[in-house]
VMD Tcl script that draws the C-alpha trace (Angstrom):
set ca {
  {32.47 77.59 5.93}
  {35.13 78.05 3.17}
  {37.80 80.68 3.91}
  {36.17 81.38 7.27}
  {36.98 80.31 10.79}
  {35.23 77.93 13.20}
  {34.59 80.88 15.49}
  {32.86 82.79 12.68}
  {30.61 79.80 11.99}
  {29.62 79.54 15.66}
  {28.93 83.29 15.74}
  {26.70 83.00 12.66}
  {24.66 80.26 14.37}
  {24.32 82.06 17.70}
  {21.19 84.11 16.83}
  {19.39 80.91 15.78}
  {20.46 79.13 18.98}
  {19.38 82.09 21.12}
  {15.96 82.23 19.44}
  {15.37 78.48 19.90}
  {16.45 78.51 23.55}
  {14.34 81.61 24.28}
  {11.23 80.43 22.45}
  {11.26 76.83 23.69}
  {12.72 76.77 27.23}
  {12.60 72.98 27.33}
  {14.97 72.75 24.36}
  {18.72 73.27 24.70}
  {20.39 74.09 21.39}
  {24.14 74.67 21.12}
  {25.91 75.27 17.79}
  {28.86 72.88 17.64}
  {30.20 72.65 14.08}
  {32.80 69.95 14.75}
  {31.82 68.22 17.97}
  {31.54 68.53 21.71}
  {35.18 69.54 22.08}
  {34.47 72.85 20.38}
  {35.52 74.45 17.08}
  {38.46 72.99 15.20}
  {40.45 74.38 12.31}
  {41.74 71.99 9.62}
  {43.97 72.69 6.65}
  {42.10 70.17 4.51}
  {39.15 67.83 4.51}
  {41.56 64.88 4.81}
  {43.06 66.20 8.02}
  {39.56 66.42 9.49}
  {38.59 62.96 8.24}
  {41.62 61.25 9.75}
  {40.52 62.53 13.15}
  {36.76 62.04 12.88}
  {36.10 59.13 10.51}
  {33.34 56.75 11.58}
  {34.64 53.48 13.05}
  {31.24 51.92 13.74}
  {30.19 48.75 11.85}
  {28.68 49.28 8.40}
  {25.27 48.03 7.37}
  {22.09 47.26 9.21}
  {18.41 46.53 8.75}
  {16.59 49.84 9.01}
  {14.04 51.41 6.69}
  {14.15 55.20 6.47}
  {11.23 57.53 5.97}
  {11.05 61.31 5.54}
  {8.71 64.15 4.59}
  {9.56 67.79 3.84}
  {7.84 70.54 5.81}
  {7.21 74.08 4.58}
  {6.75 77.30 6.52}
  {2.96 76.96 6.64}
  {3.14 73.54 8.27}
  {5.59 74.81 10.88}
  {3.87 78.10 11.71}
  {0.10 77.65 11.37}
  {-0.67 75.52 14.44}
  {2.27 74.81 16.72}
  {0.31 72.29 18.79}
  {-0.63 70.33 15.68}
  {2.98 70.48 14.50}
  {4.25 69.23 17.86}
  {1.78 66.32 17.84}
  {2.70 65.38 14.27}
  {6.43 65.49 14.95}
  {5.92 63.42 18.12}
  {4.04 60.77 16.14}
  {6.72 60.89 13.45}
  {9.48 60.32 16.02}
  {7.59 57.31 17.34}
  {7.37 57.93 21.07}
  {9.69 57.72 24.03}
  {13.04 56.10 23.33}
  {12.76 56.67 19.58}
  {14.44 59.39 17.52}
  {14.51 61.37 14.31}
  {16.72 63.84 12.48}
  {15.20 67.28 11.91}
  {17.41 68.87 9.26}
  {17.15 72.57 8.45}
  {17.34 72.77 4.64}
  {16.19 75.02 1.84}
  {15.45 78.60 2.74}
  {15.86 81.81 0.79}
  {18.54 80.65 -1.66}
  {16.65 77.55 -2.74}
  {13.28 79.28 -2.77}
  {14.41 82.14 -4.99}
  {16.61 80.14 -7.38}
  {15.63 80.28 -11.05}
  {16.93 77.08 -12.73}
  {17.66 77.46 -16.42}
  {15.02 75.56 -18.38}
  {12.79 75.15 -15.35}
  {12.68 72.21 -12.95}
  {13.11 68.58 -13.99}
  {14.10 65.84 -11.56}
  {14.15 67.95 -8.42}
  {10.97 67.66 -6.37}
  {9.17 71.03 -6.59}
  {8.43 70.86 -2.85}
  {12.15 71.45 -2.18}
  {11.60 75.06 -3.24}
  {9.27 75.58 -0.28}
  {10.95 73.35 2.31}
  {12.43 74.54 5.58}
  {12.71 71.23 7.42}
  {13.73 67.75 6.24}
  {12.75 65.31 9.02}
  {14.05 61.72 8.77}
  {13.11 58.73 10.90}
  {13.70 55.00 10.69}
  {12.41 51.64 11.90}
  {14.73 48.68 12.42}
  {13.99 44.97 12.18}
  {15.90 41.68 12.66}
  {17.64 40.29 9.55}
  {15.99 37.54 7.50}
  {12.64 38.09 9.21}
  {9.99 38.92 6.61}
  {7.22 39.35 9.20}
  {9.28 41.84 11.20}
  {10.16 43.69 7.99}
  {6.48 43.95 7.02}
  {5.66 45.28 10.49}
  {8.49 47.83 10.20}
  {7.17 49.02 6.83}
  {3.68 49.42 8.29}
  {4.98 51.34 11.32}
  {7.07 53.62 9.13}
  {4.14 54.42 6.85}
  {2.07 55.46 9.87}
  {4.84 57.66 11.22}
  {5.46 59.39 7.88}
  {1.70 59.84 7.44}
  {1.73 62.16 10.46}
  {3.81 64.70 8.52}
  {2.02 64.05 5.24}
  {-1.26 65.01 6.95}
  {0.43 68.15 8.26}
  {1.83 69.14 4.84}
  {-0.07 67.22 2.14}
  {1.28 69.36 -0.71}
  {4.93 68.65 0.07}
  {6.89 65.45 -0.62}
  {9.93 63.38 0.28}
  {13.61 63.42 -0.69}
  {13.95 60.14 -2.59}
  {17.48 59.39 -1.34}
  {16.33 59.39 2.31}
  {12.74 58.22 1.97}
  {10.69 55.07 2.42}
  {11.38 52.77 -0.57}
  {7.89 51.33 -0.04}
  {6.20 54.73 -0.27}
  {2.73 53.97 -1.71}
  {2.43 57.21 -3.72}
  {6.08 57.42 -4.72}
  {5.48 59.12 -8.09}
  {4.04 62.23 -6.47}
  {5.94 62.00 -3.18}
  {9.35 61.94 -4.90}
  {8.79 63.98 -8.09}
  {5.51 65.85 -7.71}
  {4.29 67.69 -10.79}
  {7.51 66.81 -12.64}
  {6.69 63.11 -12.83}
  {4.70 63.06 -16.08}
  {7.44 64.94 -17.91}
  {10.16 62.71 -16.48}
  {8.28 59.57 -17.48}
  {7.89 60.92 -21.01}
  {11.66 61.47 -21.19}
  {12.27 57.96 -19.88}
  {10.01 56.48 -22.57}
  {11.82 58.48 -25.23}
  {15.41 57.58 -24.33}
  {14.81 54.05 -22.99}
  {11.71 52.62 -24.71}
  {12.71 49.02 -23.93}
  {13.23 49.67 -20.21}
  {16.82 48.49 -20.22}
  {17.33 50.52 -17.05}
  {14.95 49.69 -14.21}
  {14.83 50.08 -10.46}
  {12.32 50.68 -7.70}
  {11.11 53.25 -6.94}
  {12.32 54.97 -10.11}
  {10.67 56.92 -12.89}
  {8.80 54.66 -15.31}
  {8.94 51.40 -13.37}
  {5.15 50.89 -13.34}
  {5.28 48.51 -16.33}
  {7.28 45.92 -14.37}
  {6.98 44.08 -11.08}
  {9.61 42.11 -9.24}
  {8.40 38.59 -8.37}
  {10.72 36.16 -6.58}
  {13.78 37.99 -7.88}
  {12.56 38.17 -11.49}
  {11.12 41.13 -13.38}
  {7.73 40.53 -14.97}
  {5.73 42.84 -17.20}
  {2.55 44.11 -15.58}
}
mol new
graphics top color blue
foreach p $ca { graphics top sphere $p radius 0.5 }
foreach p [lrange $ca 0 end-1] q [lrange $ca 1 end] { graphics top cylinder $p $q radius 0.2 }
display resetview
């Protein structure tokens, strides 16, 4: 909250917390912008980072999956939404991040020239849920099982909001319908631009715009 105070940020979040706690008595929501110790004031980002930087080991073997939810998916049938989110989380002992994103500012923005790479579903999104499935390293069978499990869990939200999509940076890299899930109606235009500026496919990755003409086989790229 630039030029504000931690207390002002907590105060701004209080109505949301009160509504959640009142509407869903089994949920306990507390706004804590900097941690369990309470609000903190820092003169710079660096002063905050020196105190809170992550010391846990880097890396791991987890595949992420996500699917954006709009207001209709959240409000139409709360029981259906609860069941879908439960399936997405994966059951007892599992977890997911349910990020509040989008809202009025994103929905009412008028980008100059229209939309390009940004998934159109972002304009309608309220919630960005993310989950993940881990697997042991160097175990191709376990990885395949993790991919299958993740697809089933993400499908729960896709069925709830079939017209939405996924944020490519925090989505399943093995998404079967990645063109539409990650770029929606913008994909055809983006692929046309890719063909125009890079006709020889010098730049390639998966899942990226225009990669359908190639397939990775045993570490080598082959034309399809």
